[in-house]
C-alpha positions in Angstrom: 32.9 99.3 9.0 35.5 97.0 10.2 39.2 97.8 10.4 41.4 95.1 9.2 43.9 93.8 11.9 47.6 93.8 11.0 48.6 90.3 9.8 51.3 89.9 12.4 49.0 90.5 15.3 46.4 88.3 13.8 48.9 85.5 13.3 50.0 86.0 16.8 46.5 85.4 18.2 46.3 82.2 16.2 49.4 80.9 17.8 48.2 81.5 21.4 47.7 77.8 22.4 46.8 76.7 25.9 50.2 75.2 26.3 51.9 78.5 25.5 49.7 80.3 27.9 50.6 78.0 30.7 54.3 78.3 30.0 54.1 82.1 29.7 56.9 82.0 27.2 56.1 82.8 23.5 59.6 81.6 22.5 58.3 78.0 22.7 56.7 78.6 19.3 60.2 78.2 17.8 59.7 74.5 18.3 56.8 74.5 15.9 57.6 72.8 12.6 55.7 75.3 10.4 58.1 77.7 8.8 55.3 80.2 8.1 54.4 80.3 11.8 58.0 80.8 12.7 58.2 83.8 10.5 55.0 85.2 11.9 56.2 84.7 15.5 59.4 86.6 14.7 57.4 89.4 13.3 55.3 89.6 16.5 58.4 89.6 18.6 59.7 92.5 16.7 56.4 94.3 17.2 56.6 93.8 21.0 60.2 95.0 21.1 59.4 98.2 19.3 60.3 101.0 21.7 57.5 103.4 22.6 57.8 107.0 23.6 57.8 107.4 27.3 54.8 108.8 28.9 55.1 112.2 30.5 52.9 111.1 33.4 55.1 108.1 34.1 58.2 110.2 34.1 56.9 112.6 36.7 55.8 109.7 39.0 59.2 108.1 38.8 61.0 111.3 39.7 58.7 111.7 42.7 59.4 108.2 43.9 63.2 108.7 43.5 63.0 111.9 45.6 61.0 110.2 48.3 63.4 107.3 48.3 66.4 109.6 48.6 64.8 111.4 51.5 64.0 108.1 53.3 67.6 106.9 52.6 69.1 110.1 54.1 67.0 109.8 57.2 68.0 106.2 57.6 71.6 107.1 57.2 71.3 109.8 59.8 69.6 107.4 62.2 72.3 104.8 61.7 75.0 107.4 62.2 73.4 108.6 65.4 72.8 105.1 66.7 76.3 103.9 65.8 77.8 107.0 67.5 75.7 106.5 70.6 76.7 102.8 70.8 80.4 103.8 70.3 80.3 106.4 73.0 78.5 104.1 75.3 81.1 101.4 74.8 84.0 103.8 75.3 82.5 105.2 78.5 81.5 101.7 79.7 85.1 100.5 79.0 86.7 103.3 81.1 84.1 102.8 83.8 84.2 99.1 84.1 88.0 98.9 83.9 88.5 101.5 86.7 89.0 100.1 90.1 87.0 103.0 91.6 83.8 101.9 89.9 81.2 100.9 92.4 80.1 98.0 90.1 83.0 95.9 91.3 81.9 96.0 95.0 78.1 96.3 94.7 77.5 94.1 91.6 80.3 91.8 90.7 81.1 90.5 94.2 77.4 89.9 95.3 76.7 88.3 91.9 79.6 85.8 92.4 78.4 85.0 95.9 74.8 84.5 94.6 75.8 82.3 91.7 78.4 80.2 93.4 77.6 79.0 96.8 81.0 77.4 97.2 83.4 80.3 98.0 86.4 78.5 96.5 84.6 78.0 93.2 83.7 81.7 93.1 87.3 82.6 93.8 88.5 80.4 90.9 86.0 82.0 88.5 87.2 85.4 89.6 90.8 84.4 89.0 90.0 83.1 85.5 88.0 86.2 84.7 90.9 88.5 85.7 93.4 86.4 83.8 91.2 86.4 80.6 90.4 90.1 80.8 94.1 90.9 81.2 95.0 89.0 78.1 92.6 91.2 76.1 93.4 94.5 77.9 90.0 94.7 79.5 91.2 94.1 83.1 90.4 96.5 86.0 93.2 98.9 86.7 93.9 101.9 88.9 93.5 105.0 86.8 94.9 108.4 87.5 98.3 107.3 89.0 97.8 109.1 92.3 100.8 107.2 93.7 103.0 109.3 91.5 102.7 112.2 93.9 104.8 110.2 96.4 102.8 110.9 99.5 102.5 107.2 100.4 106.0 106.0 99.3 107.8 103.6 101.5 111.4 102.3 101.4 111.6 98.5 101.8 114.7 96.4 101.3 116.5 99.2 99.3 113.5 99.7 97.0 111.3 102.8 97.1 107.8 101.4 96.6 104.8 103.5 95.6 102.6 102.8 98.6 102.5 100.7 101.8 99.6 98.4 100.8 99.9 94.7 99.8 97.9 91.6 99.1 98.4 88.4 101.1 99.0 84.9 99.8 95.8 83.0 99.0 94.6 85.6 96.5 96.8 84.0 93.8 97.9 80.6 95.0 99.5 79.4 91.7 101.0 82.7 90.4 98.4 82.9 87.7 97.5 86.6 88.0 100.5 88.6 89.4 100.2 91.3 86.7 96.4 91.8 87.1 96.9 92.1 90.8 99.6 94.7 90.5 97.4 96.7 88.2 94.7 97.2 90.8 97.0 99.2 93.0 99.1 97.4 95.7 102.8 97.9 95.9 103.4 94.4 97.2 101.7 91.2 96.2 102.3 87.7 97.7 101.8 84.7 95.5 101.8 81.0 96.6 102.4 79.1 98.7 104.4 76.7 96.6 105.4 73.3 97.8 108.2 71.0 96.3 105.7 68.5 95.0 102.2 69.1 93.8 99.5 68.4 96.4 95.7 68.7 96.4 95.3 70.0 99.9 92.3 69.1 102.1 89.1 67.7 100.7 86.4 70.1 99.5 84.4 72.1 100.6 87.2 73.9 102.4 86.3 77.6 102.3 83.3 79.1 104.1 81.8 82.6 104.1 80.4 84.5 107.0 78.9 87.5 105.2 77.6 89.2 108.3 81.1 89.4 109.6 82.8 89.8 106.2 85.0 86.9 107.3 86.2 83.6 106.0 87.1 80.2 107.3 89.4 78.2 105.1 91.2 74.9 105.4 92.9 74.8 102.0 95.8 72.7 103.4 98.4 74.4 101.1 97.1 73.1 97.8 99.8 73.7 95.2 100.7 72.9 91.7 104.3 72.5 92.8 107.3 74.8 92.8 108.5 73.8 89.4 105.1 74.7 87.8 105.0 78.1 89.5 108.6 78.7 88.5 107.8 77.9 84.9 104.9 80.3 84.9 106.9 83.1 86.4 109.8 82.4 84.0 107.4 82.7 81.0 106.2 86.0 82.4 109.8 87.3 82.6 110.5 86.2 79.0 107.3 87.9 77.7 108.4 91.1 79.4 111.9 90.8 78.0 110.4 90.4 74.5 108.0 93.3 75.0 110.8 95.8 75.9 113.0 94.7 73.0 115.5 92.3 74.7 114.4 89.3 72.6 113.3 85.8 73.4 116.6 84.1 74.2 117.8 83.1 77.6 120.2 86.1 77.7 117.2 88.4 77.4 115.7 86.7 80.5 118.9 87.0 82.4 119.2 90.7 81.5 115.8 91.4 83.1 116.7 89.4 86.2 119.9 91.3 86.5 118.1 94.5 86.6 119.0 95.9 83.2 115.3 96.7 82.5 115.3 99.1 85.5 112.5 97.3 87.3 112.5 94.7 90.1 113.0 91.3 88.7 109.9 89.9 90.5 107.2 92.4 90.0 108.5 93.8 86.7 106.9 97.0 87.7 108.7 100.1 88.9 108.0 100.9 92.5 106.4 97.5 93.3 107.6 94.1 94.6 106.4 90.5 94.3 106.8 88.1 97.2 106.7 84.3 96.6 105.6 82.1 99.5 107.2 78.7 100.0 106.1 75.8 102.2 106.8 72.1 102.9 104.8 69.2 101.6 102.1 67.7 103.8 103.7 64.3 103.7 107.2 65.4 104.8 107.7 64.2 108.4 107.6 67.1 110.8 110.2 65.6 113.2 112.7 65.2 110.4 114.0 68.8 110.3 116.6 68.1 107.6 113.8 66.8 105.3 111.7 69.8 106.1 114.6 72.1 105.4 115.2 70.4 102.1 111.6 71.1 101.1 112.0 74.8 101.7 115.4 75.0 100.1 114.1 73.1 97.0 111.4 75.7 96.6 113.8 78.6 97.0 116.2 77.2 94.4 113.4 77.0 91.9 111.7 80.3 92.7 114.3 82.8 94.1 115.3 84.0 90.7 111.8 85.3 89.9 111.0 86.8 93.3 111.8 90.1 95.0 110.9 88.5 98.4 110.9 84.9 99.5 108.3 84.2 102.3 108.8 81.2 104.5 105.4 79.9 105.7 105.6 78.1 109.0 102.3 79.3 110.3 99.5 77.8 108.3 96.9 76.3 110.7 95.7 73.8 108.1 98.9 71.7 107.7 99.4 69.4 110.7 102.7 70.0 112.6 103.6 73.1 110.6 103.3 75.6 113.4 105.5 73.4 115.5 108.4 74.5 113.3 108.2 78.0 115.0 110.3 76.8 117.9 113.7 78.4 118.1 116.0 75.6 117.0 114.1 74.1 114.1 113.1 77.6 112.8 116.7 78.8 113.0 117.9 75.7 111.1 115.2 76.1 108.4 115.6 79.8 107.9 119.4 79.6 107.7 119.1 77.1 104.9 116.6 79.3 103.1 118.8 82.4 103.4 121.8 80.5 102.1 119.8 79.2 99.1 118.5 82.7 98.3 122.1 84.1 98.2 122.8 81.6 95.4 120.1 82.9 93.2 121.4 83.2 89.6 121.2 86.9 89.3 123.0 90.0 90.5 120.8 90.8 93.4 119.5 88.6 96.2 115.8 88.4 97.1 114.9 89.4 100.6 113.8 86.6 102.9 110.8 87.0 105.3 109.1 84.5 107.7 105.4 84.4 108.1 104.4 83.8 111.8 101.1 82.9 113.4 98.9 85.2 115.4 98.2 82.3 117.8 101.8 82.0 119.0 101.6 85.3 120.9 103.2 84.5 124.3 106.3 86.5 125.2 108.4 83.3 125.1 107.1 82.4 121.6 107.6 85.9 120.2 111.0 86.2 121.7 112.1 82.8 120.3 111.0 83.7 116.8 112.9 87.0 117.0 116.0 85.2 118.1 115.7 82.8 115.1 115.2 85.7 112.8 118.4 87.4 113.9 120.4 84.2 114.1 119.5 83.1 110.6 119.9 86.4 108.9 116.3 86.7 107.7 115.4 90.2 106.5 111.9 90.5 108.1 108.7 89.1 109.5 105.2 89.0 108.2 103.1 89.2 111.3 99.8 87.5 111.1 98.0 84.6 109.4 94.6 83.0 109.9 93.8 82.0 113.4 92.4 78.8 114.9 90.5 80.9 117.4 86.9 82.0 116.9 86.5 85.7 117.9 83.3 87.2 119.1 81.0 88.7 116.4 81.0 92.3 115.5 79.4 94.6 116.6 79.4 93.5 120.3 76.3 91.6 121.2 75.4 90.7 117.6 73.9 87.2 117.1 75.0 85.3 114.1 72.4 83.9 111.7 71.9 80.2 112.3 73.7 79.1 109.1 76.8 81.2 110.0 76.7 79.9 113.6 77.0 76.4 112.2 79.8 77.4 109.8 81.7 78.8 112.8 82.2 75.3 114.0 84.0 74.3 110.8 87.7 73.4 111.2 90.1 75.8 109.6 91.7 79.2 109.9 89.6 82.3 110.6 90.2 85.6 108.9 88.2 88.8 109.3 88.0 92.3 110.8 88.1 90.9 114.4 91.8 90.1 114.0 92.9 93.7 113.6 93.4 94.6 117.3 95.5 91.5 117.8 97.5 92.3 114.6 98.4 95.8 115.9 99.4 94.4 119.3 101.6 91.8 117.8 103.3 94.3 115.4 104.2 96.5 118.3 105.7 93.6 120.2 107.7 92.2 117.3 108.9 95.7 116.5 110.1 96.2 120.1 111.8 92.8 120.5 113.4 92.8 117.0 114.9 96.2 117.6 116.2 95.3 121.1 118.1 92.4 119.6 119.3 94.6 116.7 120.9 97.2 119.0 123.2 94.5 120.5 124.1 92.8 117.3 127.0 94.3 115.3 126.4 95.2 111.7 127.7 92.8 109.1 129.4 94.4 106.1 127.7 93.7 102.8 130.0 91.4 100.8 131.4 93.1 97.7 130.5 91.6 94.4 133.0 89.2 92.9 134.8 90.4 89.8 134.6 88.2 86.7 137.8 86.4 85.9 137.4 87.5 82.3 135.6 90.8 82.2 133.9 91.5 78.9 135.0 94.2 76.7 131.5 95.4 75.8 130.0 98.7 77.1 128.7 98.7 80.6 125.1 97.9 81.1 122.6 100.1 83.0 122.6 100.1 86.7 120.8 97.1 88.3 117.8 97.5 90.4 118.5 98.2 94.1 119.1 95.2 96.3 121.9 93.6 98.2 124.5 92.0 95.9 124.4 88.2 96.0 128.2 87.9 96.4 128.6 85.1 93.9 127.1 86.4 90.7 129.6 87.4 87.9 129.9 91.1 87.3 129.9 92.6 83.8 131.9 95.7 84.6 135.6 96.5 84.4 137.8 96.3 87.5 137.9 100.1 87.9 134.1 100.3 87.8 133.9 97.4 90.4 136.1 99.4 92.7 133.9 102.5 92.2 130.8 100.4 93.0 132.4 99.0 96.2 133.2 102.6 97.3 129.7 103.7 96.5 128.2 100.8 98.6 130.4 101.7 101.5 129.1 105.3 101.3 125.6 103.9 101.8 126.6 102.5 105.2 127.6 105.8 106.6 125.5 107.7 109.2 122.9 110.1 108.0 125.3 113.0 107.5 125.2 115.9 105.1 128.0 114.2 103.0 126.0 110.9 102.8 123.0 112.8 101.6 124.9 114.5 98.9 126.4 111.2 97.8 123.1 109.5 97.7 121.7 112.0 95.1 123.9 110.3 92.4 122.1 107.0 93.1 118.4 107.4 92.4 117.7 103.7 92.9 119.0 103.8 96.5 118.0 107.1 97.9 118.4 108.3 101.5 115.1 110.1 102.2 115.6 113.7 103.3 113.0 113.3 106.0 115.3 110.7 107.7 118.2 113.2 107.7 118.2 115.2 111.0 120.5 117.8 109.3 117.9 118.6 106.6 116.3 122.1 107.0 113.4 121.3 104.6 110.1 120.3 106.1 108.4 119.0 103.0 109.6 116.1 100.9 110.3 116.2 97.3 108.6 113.9 94.9 110.0 110.4 94.8 111.2 110.5 98.4 109.5 107.9 100.5 107.2 109.1 103.3 108.4 106.3 105.5 111.6 104.3 105.6 111.6 100.7 106.9 114.9 101.4 108.7 113.8 104.3 110.8 110.4 103.4 112.2 111.4 104.0 115.8 112.6 107.5 115.1 109.4 108.4 113.2 107.1 107.2 115.9 106.1 109.8 118.5 107.9 109.6 121.8 105.7 108.3 124.6 102.2 109.5 125.0 99.3 108.0 123.2 99.3 104.4 122.1 98.2 103.8 118.5 96.7 100.5 119.4 93.2 102.0 119.9 93.3 105.1 117.6 96.0 106.9 115.7 96.9 110.2 117.3 97.5 113.2 115.0 101.2 113.2 115.8 101.6 109.5 115.2 99.8 109.5 111.9 101.6 112.6 110.7 104.9 110.8 111.3 103.9 108.3 108.7 102.3 110.4 106.1 103.1 114.1 106.4 106.9 113.6 106.0 107.8 116.1 108.6 111.5 115.8 109.7 111.8 113.6 112.8 113.6 114.6 115.9 117.2 113.9 116.5 117.7 110.2 117.2 118.1 109.2 120.8 121.0 107.3 122.2 119.0 104.1 122.3 117.7 104.4 118.8 119.0 102.0 116.2 119.5 104.9 113.8 121.8 106.6 116.3 124.3 103.8 116.1 123.9 102.5 112.6 127.6 102.0 112.2 127.8 99.6 115.1 124.4 97.8 115.0 122.7 95.8 112.3 119.9 97.4 110.2 116.5 96.8 111.7 114.2 94.0 110.4 111.2 94.8 108.2 107.7 94.0 109.3 104.7 93.4 107.1 101.3 93.2 108.9 98.3 91.2 107.8 95.1 90.3 109.6 91.8 92.3 109.9 92.9 95.4 107.9 89.9 96.7 106.1 90.3 100.5 105.7 92.8 103.3 105.4 92.6 104.3 109.1 93.6 100.8 110.2 96.4 100.7 107.6 97.9 103.9 109.1 97.5 102.4 112.6 99.6 99.3 111.8 102.2 101.4 110.0 102.5 103.6 113.1 102.8 100.4 115.2 106.0 99.6 113.3 105.0 97.8 110.1 106.3 98.9 106.7 103.4 97.4 104.6 99.8 96.6 105.5 98.5 93.5 103.7 94.9 92.6 102.9 93.1 89.4 102.0 89.6 89.1 103.3 88.8 92.7 102.7 89.7 92.2 99.0 87.5 89.1 98.8 84.5 91.0 100.0 85.3 94.4 98.6 86.4 93.5 95.1 89.2 94.8 93.0 88.5 98.4 94.1 89.5 97.7 97.7 93.2 98.8 97.4 92.2 102.1 95.7 89.6 102.7 98.4 92.1 102.0 101.3 94.7 104.3 99.8 92.1 107.0 99.3 91.0 106.7 102.9 94.6 107.0 104.0 95.0 110.2 102.1 91.8 111.5 103.6 93.0 110.7 107.1 96.3 112.4 106.3 94.5 115.5 105.1 92.4 115.7 108.2 95.6 115.4 110.3 97.3 118.2 108.4 94.2 120.5 108.7 94.1 119.8 112.4 97.8 120.6 112.9 97.4 123.9 111.1 94.5 125.1 113.3 
């Protein structure tokens, strides 16, 4: 018996044409012209749309799949959370590690990689400079973490400033003043940028820098390549303006002037408390060496452009790669040049005058040459000497008897200045000689009173500004205080010229920016320094050195090193000491030492020889950005050993 099929379904089967099957869309039947077929199709459509009761079996399967999917989703989320947290922790730890100067990656990975990738040492240096600059812009630069200098155990007084430590970087690391802030961040208290020449010059042809890795030494013949003093000044000025804006002074020229006048409470050059920036100046290569007036104009032009933005002006007359430059170290031309530089520095448009130093060659080391330079320093009024530069000589390899590889032996024949560890002994010897000769001349030279600041003809009526940063007044900058306050300032400055008496010590406590260290006061009963007091004053080296006995030229004795670092009170000044007649003799000159200094023990040795700051160059090139932190750590270790030995 046959069951009759529903009409709608039967009609639907009749309408299943091959074309409809191919299209897969039954709605195409609406295009058929037969009205009866259209009606039947609509009926079939309704049949298909009729909802059916859900199957119990299907419902259970769907629920199981949902539960499984949720479980897998939860596991995936936990995995993503764990992976994301791990990546975040890794990045944070990696950031703090890589940006710490103490990380070994800087010395053992970064520096060797640069040497391997770039065979040309100058190209590697430029890449490193650009990398530091770019990282600093994004806050990813290496920096000294922990602020161990805040303890004050390595503080030094230089040019009226109390700086955080006695380590600096020599010129050549930052020739065009592109990275002063990143350099200050890695730990030195003094950086030297430049040298800058009046007109831009390319220097000598490339290649002009050569590595001797076995000796950790360099030979360079840059030839004072410079972008020009105006370009360097513009870069330093922009840095001051950005700093003024960052601390809320604004972007206008008055904001810049406020920073330069010391209202920000930081030195106008470094812009960092407890640190100084020196700017090196030099003459152009094409300026005739025999025309002293033309040479003098070169230096004066640079000083006029750059003195506002420097804490120290360094006069370079010792580069071995500029023909005739070292001939300017003779007494008469050097005195003429330095006198012009000092006068130009005094005219800097700010309330304090930058100190002036002259950089001398290690090759001009005869008694006559050293004596002539010391005479020129005193006659011109220069504030100090940087002892050391690259040498034309080729020292014997280290250790003794070592044979250089063939490639390095060939490079040793290249023309240029040599810098490396072999220069250290000569540096120590020269520092002692300059210290002795400079002090001998200082004892016989009467002290010149510091000129009082000139009052403004129309003093402003606004409130007085904060105290400027320590430094000698320029003598021609307008003051912003009332006449009564000017008189008080003059009296305060006079008090600073007194002998180290109990009254002078009490008076100095009201002037935290120009402090008289207690360790330099023979009347002080305390044996340990307070925080913030320099461990060594640049004006009392002779008194802090041990009397007679061992010479620090070979190894620092416990007593001599302790005099630098332990801050024990010195003995009463002798009759021949400069400190014993400070009212009748000029203050001693400051010495910075550079050449062959590679570790903390050597830094202490040059300080005990009479220097105020030990500067590094080649050690930083080979050791990476962690070199300064390492040297300071080694100094502290040596000091600790000395203290332990003295207690036994």
